[in-house]
N, C-alpha and C positions, 0 to 999 in steps of 0.2 A: 590703464585707461585714463587715470587721473594722477598726474605727478605733482605731489604737494611739496616737493623739496624746495620749491621757490614759490612764495605766495606773498600777497600784499597784506601785511599786518595780520589782524585777526579775522579778516574776511574769508569767505569761502571762495578762494581763487586758486587756480591750478593751471598746469600746462598739459597738453596732450599732443602726441605726434601721430600723424596718419601717413605711413610710408606709401610712396607711389612706386618707387623701384629701389634698387640697392643704394643709390646715391641721391635720391630726391624724396622730399616729403613735405607735408604741410605741418608746420609747427604753430600751434595756437595757444594763446594765453586767454583765459576766460574767467568770468566772475558769475556767481549766483548772487545777485544783489539788486535791490530796488532802485539803486542810484546809477546814473549815467557816468561812465568813466571816460576820461579824455583819451584821445588817440595816442597822445604822447606817453601816457602812463602804460598803455598796452605795449607800445614799441620799446619802452624802457625794460619791461620784464622779459619780452621776447629776446631782446638783445642780450640781456644778462644770462638767460637760459641757454642760448646758442653758444655763448662764449664759455660758460661754465660746464655744461653737460654734453655737448656734442663732441664726438671723437676728433673731428677735424676742425680746427679753428678757422681754417681758410674757406669758410662757406661763402656762397654767393646767393643773395636774395633775388629770385627771378620775378616774383609777383607778390603783391600785398593785397589782402582783402580785409574788409571790416563789416561787421553786422551786429544786429541785436535780435535775439530770439525772444519773443514775448511769452515768457513762462507765467501764464495767467490762469486763474481759476474762474475767469469771466465765463458766463453761460453764452457761448457763441450761437447756440440754437435760437436765441432771441432774434438773430439777424436773418434767419431764413424766412422765406415767404412761400406761398403755395407754388409760385412759379420759379423761384430762384433759391437754390441751395448753394451756399458758399462752401468752397473746398480749400484744402491746404491750410496755410496759416490763418487766413481769414475765416475759415470754417472751424477753427479750433482743433485742427489735426496735429498740432504740436503738443506733445505730452507735457503737462504743466510742471511736473517734478523732475524731468530729465532733459527737456528740449529735443527729445527723440521724435522723429516724424517719418523717416523714409518708409519703413515697413508698414506703419500705420496708414500712410497715404495710399500705398499699394492695396492694402486690404480694404480700406474704406471705399476706394474707387470701385473695386470689384463688387462690394456690397451694394453700391448705388446702381451699378449695372443690373444686378440681380433684382433689386427693388423695381426698377423700370420694367424688366421682363415680366415680373409678377404683379404689376399694377399696384405696388405698394408705395407709400410715401417715400420720397427720396431718402429721408433721414432714418428710415426704419432700421433698427439694429446697428446704427452707426456708433453708438457709444454704450459703455457698460457703467452703470451707476456706481458700483463699489469702487472702481478705480478713480472716479472723480473725487470721491470722498477721501481716498488715500492721498491723492495729489493735494487736496486742500489741507490736510494735516501736515504733509511734508512742507508745503509752501509756507504755512503758518509758522512752523518751527524755524525755517531758514530766514523768514522775514524778521522774527523777533529775537532769534538767537543765531545770527549769521556765522559766528565763530564756530558753531557746532557742526558745520557741514563736513569738515574733514573727518571727524569722528563718526558721523553717520555713514558716510560712504565706506570708510574703513571697516566698520562692523558689517555692512551689507556684503562686502566681498570676502571678508575673512571668515564669516560664520555661515555662509550659505554656499551650496553647490552652484557653480557658475551657470550651468544650463538652466537650473531652476530660477536663478536670479534673472537671467536674460528673458526667460518666459514671463516672469513677473513684470519686468519693464515693458515687455511686449503685450501685456494684458492678456496672457494666455494661461492663467493658473486657476486651480480650484481654490475654494475658500479655505480648505485645510492647509494647502500650500501657502496661501496668503498669511495665515496665522503663524506658520513656522517662520516666515521672513519677518513679520512684524515683531514676533517675540525676540528675534535677534537684535532688535533695536531698543530693548528695554530701557526706557528713559522717562523721567518725570516730565520732560518737555513734550514728549509725544502723548503721554496720558492727558496732560492739560489740553493740548491741541485737539485731541480726539473728542473730549467732552465739549470743547468750544465749538467744533464743527457739528457735533451732534445736536446741541441745544441752541447754537448761535444763529 
């Protein structure tokens, strides 16, 4: 999911490949960083990755895309009104710690429909507080210790069952399961960030 064989210095940066078919795929180089990175820098690392790690050096680039996912702990609920509920990225449906949004959007849209049917507020049960706290801790660590990202993700995938971890990223775990995953990240950085978000 995250190929760290090629990265930009000590930053949390990596490549991932999404296969489309046997001969075609999306190759993306990405950063977890508060800084904007130039298009040229992205292109440089993608070119290096394709030449170094693809089986066939005679590849052809069909399309290029570029974008920025706002991985923020901002409280997007502030922007809702009685008559307007923002959805998608504008509604804070992108998970702050992973940039993941597809299944979230599907689930949250279904929840809004249920809320309308039951004459509830549109935002009723749209978010779970504990996961927002986890995201704040994670973002705090990556913001202040950006080089630590590779180690974090390595521990997550190495020390946890894949299905459990995906459920955690999808915000579908019990508190006991959360503790198991958090314990796998034993680190002074996380302890410090935890108390900072608790009392900050």
